[in-house]
C-alpha atoms as one frame of an Amber mdcrd trajectory, in Angstrom:
protein
  -0.038  -0.011   0.084   0.997   3.502  -0.562  -0.088   6.938   0.756  -0.386
  10.097  -1.634   2.649  11.869  -2.560   3.633  14.918  -0.624   4.801  18.560
  -1.355   8.429  18.958  -0.841   9.804  22.493   0.138  12.158  24.430  -1.942
  15.902  24.016  -1.515  16.048  27.443  -0.089  13.772  26.436   2.737  15.836
  23.217   3.353  18.959  25.542   3.358  17.590  27.641   6.000  16.337  24.746
   8.290  19.829  23.185   7.959  21.148  26.084   9.851  19.324  24.811  12.879
  20.460  22.215  15.453  18.132  19.595  16.995  18.708  21.442  20.154  17.613
  24.683  18.783  14.419  22.886  17.329  13.550  21.297  20.556  13.824  24.625
  22.188  11.745  26.478  19.601   8.838  23.905  19.734   8.931  23.626  23.548
   7.883  27.195  23.638   4.518  26.058  21.851   4.112  23.179  24.208   5.406
  20.574  21.624   7.883  18.148  23.228   7.260  14.863  21.561   9.291  15.591
  18.300  12.642  14.244  19.324  14.032  10.782  18.583  17.082   9.286  20.609
  18.504   7.948  17.562  22.142   8.711  16.975  24.252   8.941  13.856  25.974
   5.877  12.926  29.022   7.907  12.414  29.462  11.017  14.549  29.428  14.187
  12.901  26.775  13.351  10.201  23.704  15.740   9.651  20.622  15.298   7.699
  17.745  17.702   6.840  14.983  16.847   4.530  11.364  15.729   3.968  10.388
  12.421   5.251   9.436   9.558   2.953   8.086   6.866   5.390   8.053   3.218
   5.412   5.945   1.180   7.791   6.899  -2.459   8.711   5.284  -5.151  10.576
   6.946  -8.184  12.310   7.785 -11.293  10.483   5.688 -14.477  11.089   7.051
 -17.973  10.471   3.934 -19.106   8.311   4.726 -16.526   5.907   7.897 -17.863
   4.320  10.818 -15.681   3.122  10.500 -17.160  -0.366   6.969 -15.927  -0.573
   7.974 -12.425   0.744  10.536 -11.924  -1.753   8.309 -12.743  -4.678   7.560
  -9.643  -6.906   4.089  -8.051  -6.224   3.618  -9.948  -2.893   1.329  -8.198
  -0.203   4.166  -8.826   2.225   7.366  -7.642   0.675  10.678  -8.353   2.517
  12.323  -5.367   0.776  10.508  -1.955   0.473  11.087  -1.783  -3.362   8.186
   0.497  -4.109   9.224   2.912  -1.337  12.584   2.988  -2.653  11.535   3.525
  -6.157   9.377   6.627  -4.853  12.448   8.386  -3.327  13.104  11.955  -4.762
  16.313  13.817  -4.235  16.632  15.420  -0.839  14.213  12.993   0.842  14.969
  11.375   4.178  13.967   7.688   4.222  12.269   7.035   7.625  11.805   3.322
   8.647   9.588   2.245  11.458  11.666  -0.613  12.566   9.702  -1.339  15.692
  12.762  -0.717  17.919  14.450  -3.892  16.902  18.174  -4.111  17.804  18.692
  -7.833  16.863  18.577  -7.374  13.075  18.944  -4.589  10.321  16.806  -4.231
   7.151  18.959  -1.695   5.436  22.368  -2.980   4.571  24.951  -2.049   2.010
  22.879  -2.650  -1.183  19.684  -1.099  -0.093  21.372   1.865   1.404  23.425
   2.256  -1.842  20.173   2.241  -3.731  18.566   5.249  -1.802  21.771   7.201
  -2.023  21.815   6.664  -5.963  18.028   7.882  -5.819  19.419  11.115  -4.216
  18.156  10.580  -0.635  19.579  12.825   2.058  19.535  10.429   4.810  18.099
   7.387   6.506  16.379   7.336   9.944  15.839   3.861  11.129  13.951   2.797
  14.232  16.158  -0.560  14.257  19.688  -1.524  13.477  21.553  -1.436  10.074
  23.835  -4.058   8.800  27.028  -4.175   6.534  28.467  -1.426   8.887  32.010
  -1.731   7.521  30.654  -0.692   4.055  28.213   2.139   5.220  30.815   4.900
   5.767  31.661   4.928   1.996  27.996   5.503   1.013  28.497   8.937   2.485
  24.866   9.043   3.373  23.866  10.001   7.063  22.258   7.411   8.870  20.582
   7.454  12.189  19.752   4.128  13.805  19.838   1.876  16.857  23.411   0.668
  15.944  24.480  -2.246  13.669  23.708  -5.902  13.770  24.876  -8.728  11.678
  21.461 -10.532  10.956  19.402  -9.287   8.123  16.017  -7.871   8.482  12.848
 -10.261   8.867  10.239  -7.519   8.868   7.644  -7.204   6.085   7.259  -3.792
   4.535   3.578  -3.184   4.055   3.166   0.623   3.568   4.948   3.730   2.511
   4.040   7.511   2.515   1.716   6.938   5.598   1.992   8.119   9.103   4.387
   5.995  11.041   5.719   5.524  14.556   9.592   5.887  14.676  11.442   5.853
  17.996   8.431   7.065  19.813   7.381   9.956  17.502   4.874  10.263  15.029
   6.386  10.936  11.677   3.869  11.861   8.569   5.129  11.993   5.055   6.567
  15.409   4.176   7.624  16.352   7.890  11.063  17.549   7.862  13.538  15.428
   9.423  16.555  17.174  11.263  19.270  14.702  12.521  22.681  15.630  14.124
  24.792  14.091  16.934  22.071  14.862  19.684  19.449  12.941  17.889  16.674
  13.410  15.244  13.827  16.087  15.291  10.644  16.100  13.534   9.288  19.519
  12.285   5.761  18.899  11.436   4.960  19.924   7.836   2.237  22.509   8.848
   4.815  24.337  11.001   7.660  24.612   8.583   7.181  28.543   8.069   7.182
  28.791  11.999  10.444  26.891  12.063  12.114  28.847   9.446  11.190  32.147
  11.145  12.316  31.018  14.515  15.492  29.199  13.506  16.790  32.427  12.011
  16.132  34.292  15.208  17.487  31.693  17.542  20.691  31.012  15.519  21.533
  34.721  15.188  21.233  35.135  19.109  23.499  31.991  19.649  26.030  33.679
  17.197  25.829  37.031  19.073  25.932  35.259  22.462  29.249  33.280  21.351
  30.821  36.678  20.280  30.077  38.513  23.572  31.494  35.534  25.488  34.529
  35.308  23.338  35.155  38.987  24.262  35.055  38.260  28.064  31.287  39.400
  28.737  29.739  37.471  31.680  26.933  35.186  31.074  24.924  37.389  33.450
  22.186  39.323  31.442  23.376  37.619  28.334  22.038  34.052  28.648  19.215
  34.335  29.347  19.196  37.740  27.848  18.361  40.826  29.861  16.756  44.265
  28.368  20.206  45.994  27.943  21.614  43.034  25.973  18.421  42.447  24.124
  18.685  46.007  22.629  22.341  45.322  21.894  21.467  42.330  20.071  18.820
  44.063  17.946  21.418  46.599  16.921  24.124  43.933  16.255  21.505  42.072
  13.990  20.248  45.021  12.045  23.945  45.807  11.292  24.434  42.246   9.979
  21.354  42.209   8.073  22.395  45.432   6.130  25.716  44.162   5.487  24.293
  40.969   3.990  21.933  42.993   1.728  24.850  45.111   0.500  26.730  41.925
  -0.594
């Protein structure tokens, strides 16, 4: 089964959202009372980051009466590989797999990961392990998962482009996924504009605070920002914006 395709944001929007960290996004959304958007999934290789719209895959557990020979027959209702979902990947998508939290096996390995990379995927978020980890670094694809495991996946991939649960979070097709060393954040599709506006503000504040601390300024009145430093920040940001417009 498949859900309807979704609208993907412009490269300019993705570029702006890429400026934010998962820590910043959890702060931004907590102000709106939204705290269930963070997944405790870490990158397979530290330092990797991914940002892009979610193409989701839903899986169900294997059952022994459905043999693997049947599961891998083309056109089966219980596919062992998410071939249709992979064929639907567009450049910039982040593939998000509901792996049911399984740490005993990995569905995505060397070959499936190579295929989504060739399709232009910006990352893989997987609520289970991956396999073939010695070959994964060469793929140059950010992978966020529960670690690595030798056994192959036994799950059946029954739906794609549908709402799924991944590491305790609801992920809908087209939600923006942001992953870095602190985990993975889901930006709801309907709140992308809010996230863009807020991330430009919060990232500017953090740059300003770092500059002030580097000059020896005390954190008092700076973090959190008091009235005097707030005015100083506004002058600093206006000056930077004018400089950027002149470029």
